[in-house]
C-alpha positions in Angstrom: 114.7 98.3 111.2 116.0 100.0 114.3 115.1 103.4 115.7 118.6 104.5 114.7 117.9 103.7 111.1 114.6 105.6 111.3 116.5 108.6 112.7 119.2 108.5 110.0 116.8 108.3 107.1 114.6 111.1 108.6 117.7 113.3 108.9 118.7 112.8 105.3 115.2 113.4 103.9 114.7 116.6 106.0 117.5 118.0 104.0 116.3 116.6 100.7 112.6 117.5 101.2 112.0 120.1 103.8 108.6 120.2 105.5 105.6 121.3 103.3 107.6 121.1 100.1 107.7 118.8 97.1 111.2 118.6 95.6 110.2 115.8 93.2 108.1 118.0 91.0 108.3 116.9 87.4 107.9 120.5 86.2 111.1 121.4 88.0 113.0 118.2 87.7 112.8 116.6 84.2 114.2 113.3 85.3 111.3 112.9 87.8 108.9 113.1 84.9 110.6 110.1 83.3 110.9 108.3 86.6 107.1 108.6 87.2 106.3 107.4 83.6 108.5 104.3 84.0 107.1 103.6 87.5 103.6 103.9 86.2 104.4 101.4 83.4 106.0 99.0 85.9 103.0 99.2 88.3 100.8 98.2 85.4 103.0 95.2 84.6 102.9 94.0 88.2 99.1 94.6 88.7 98.5 92.5 85.5 100.3 89.6 87.2 99.0 89.8 90.8 96.0 87.7 90.0 93.2 90.1 91.1 91.4 92.9 89.5 92.9 96.3 90.6 89.7 97.3 92.2 89.8 94.3 94.5 93.5 94.7 95.5 94.4 95.8 99.0 97.7 97.8 98.5 100.2 99.0 101.0 102.8 101.6 99.8 105.7 101.6 102.2 107.9 104.7 102.3 105.1 106.7 100.5 106.6 110.1 101.1 104.5 112.8 99.6 102.1 110.2 98.2 103.0 110.3 94.5 103.5 106.6 94.1 100.5 105.8 96.2 98.2 108.0 94.0 99.4 106.2 90.9 97.6 103.1 92.0 94.3 104.9 91.7 95.0 105.8 88.1 95.4 102.1 87.4 91.9 101.2 88.8 92.6 100.6 92.5 90.1 101.9 95.0 91.0 104.6 97.5 89.6 102.6 100.5 91.9 99.7 99.6 95.1 101.8 99.4 97.3 102.7 102.3 100.5 104.7 102.4 102.9 104.7 105.3 106.1 106.7 106.0 108.4 107.3 108.9 108.3 111.1 108.4 105.3 112.7 110.0 105.6 115.9 107.9 105.5 113.8 104.7 102.4 112.0 105.8 100.7 115.3 106.6 101.5 116.6 103.1 100.3 113.3 101.5 97.0 113.5 103.3 96.5 117.1 102.2 97.1 116.2 98.6 95.3 112.9 98.5 92.4 113.0 101.0 90.7 109.9 99.8 93.7 107.7 100.6 94.7 106.5 104.1 98.2 107.7 105.1 99.8 106.6 108.3 102.9 107.7 110.2 104.8 104.8 111.6 107.5 105.0 114.3 108.6 101.3 114.4 108.5 98.2 112.3 105.9 96.7 114.7 103.5 99.3 113.5 103.3 97.5 110.1 101.7 94.4 111.7 98.8 96.4 113.0 97.8 97.4 109.4 96.7 93.8 108.5 97.3 91.8 105.3 97.6 93.2 101.8 97.5 91.7 98.3 100.4 93.9 97.2 103.0 95.7 99.2 104.9 98.4 97.2 108.4 99.5 97.8 109.3 102.5 95.6 112.9 103.5 96.1 112.9 102.4 99.7 115.9 100.0 100.2 118.3 102.4 98.4 117.9 104.8 101.3 118.7 102.3 104.0 122.5 102.0 104.8 122.7 98.8 106.9 122.2 95.3 105.5 120.8 94.0 108.8 118.2 96.8 108.8 117.2 96.0 105.2 116.7 92.4 106.2 114.6 93.4 109.2 112.4 95.5 107.0 112.0 92.7 104.5 110.9 90.3 107.3 108.3 92.8 108.6 107.0 93.4 105.1 106.7 89.6 104.6 104.3 89.5 107.5 102.0 92.1 105.8 101.6 90.1 102.6 98.5 87.9 102.0 99.4 84.3 101.3 98.5 84.7 97.6 99.9 88.3 97.4 103.2 89.7 96.4 105.8 92.5 96.8 106.3 95.2 94.2 110.0 96.2 94.2 111.0 99.3 92.4 114.4 100.7 93.2 117.8 101.8 92.0 120.3 99.2 91.0 122.7 100.7 93.6 121.9 102.4 96.9 122.1 106.1 97.2 125.5 107.4 98.1 124.4 108.4 101.6 123.3 104.7 102.1 126.6 103.2 100.9 126.2 103.0 97.1 126.2 99.2 97.1 124.4 96.9 94.6 120.8 96.1 95.4 119.2 92.7 94.7 115.8 92.1 96.2 116.4 88.4 96.8 119.3 89.3 99.1 116.6 90.5 101.5 113.5 88.5 100.6 115.6 85.4 100.8 112.8 82.8 100.7 110.9 84.5 97.9 111.0 84.2 94.1 110.9 86.8 91.3 107.8 86.2 89.2 108.7 89.2 87.1 111.7 91.5 86.8 112.8 94.2 84.5 116.1 96.1 84.6 115.7 99.4 82.9 116.6 103.1 82.7 113.9 105.5 83.7 113.9 106.9 80.1 112.7 104.6 77.4 115.5 102.8 75.4 115.4 103.2 71.6 114.5 99.6 71.1 111.4 99.9 73.3 110.0 102.4 70.8 110.4 100.3 67.7 107.5 98.8 65.7 107.6 95.0 65.1 109.2 95.5 61.7 108.4 92.0 60.6 110.3 90.4 63.4 113.5 92.4 62.9 112.9 94.7 65.8 114.8 92.7 68.4 117.9 92.6 66.2 117.7 96.3 65.5 117.0 97.1 69.2 120.1 95.2 70.3 122.2 97.7 68.4 120.2 100.9 69.1 120.0 100.3 72.8 123.7 100.7 73.1 123.1 104.3 72.2 120.5 104.8 74.9 120.6 105.5 78.6 122.2 102.9 80.8 120.0 100.8 83.1 119.5 102.4 86.5 116.5 100.7 88.1 114.9 97.3 88.7 111.2 96.5 88.8 110.2 93.1 90.3 107.2 91.2 91.5 108.2 88.9 94.4 106.2 85.9 95.5 106.5 83.2 98.1 107.3 79.7 96.6 104.2 77.7 96.0 104.9 75.3 98.9 104.8 78.2 101.4 101.5 79.7 100.2 
């Protein structure tokens, strides 16, 4: 990720989220409520598969912004001293620290700053790649992230199916960037629950009914995934 990319993303987010503000407040933006509920559920699914108790996991949240996604890990049993959030916007880091004083938040200015943070059992990417316009810069970020992951650890990918309009609007697939990794878990979903996800078992008929009802629900918009290195590389 080049300094030019850092500058372009910072410029966009200064417009979206001015200093000392929180534009992703679920009281104000209803869709943000559903987004956080879905993200919380997917975090749980990934933590159940990482192979460690949440209280033992060292977690790095890249692109933490105001710290909302970082704080969710504490609600799932992770310990504040084991959780770190980083962002390229100093004003966002200041805000995150003020709202979550028990968590370590760090401002980074270059990809090389990530290496100094050490190794983590889980590196979280919550709507990060959808804000990066250039493929080469996405690949560079993925390579830097790979160096932060413990040999037995993984990457939690949570992002839109397509990049933001300001980042090109192209389709996003995590394995296009983490090219030597594998998806141990993935779930393509909308942020709002589909009708079929709310059905009781109904004596085994639920999948058949869900296939019909889900056509009436919201279209998929996001993907959650747990990425791991192939066994021969660990």
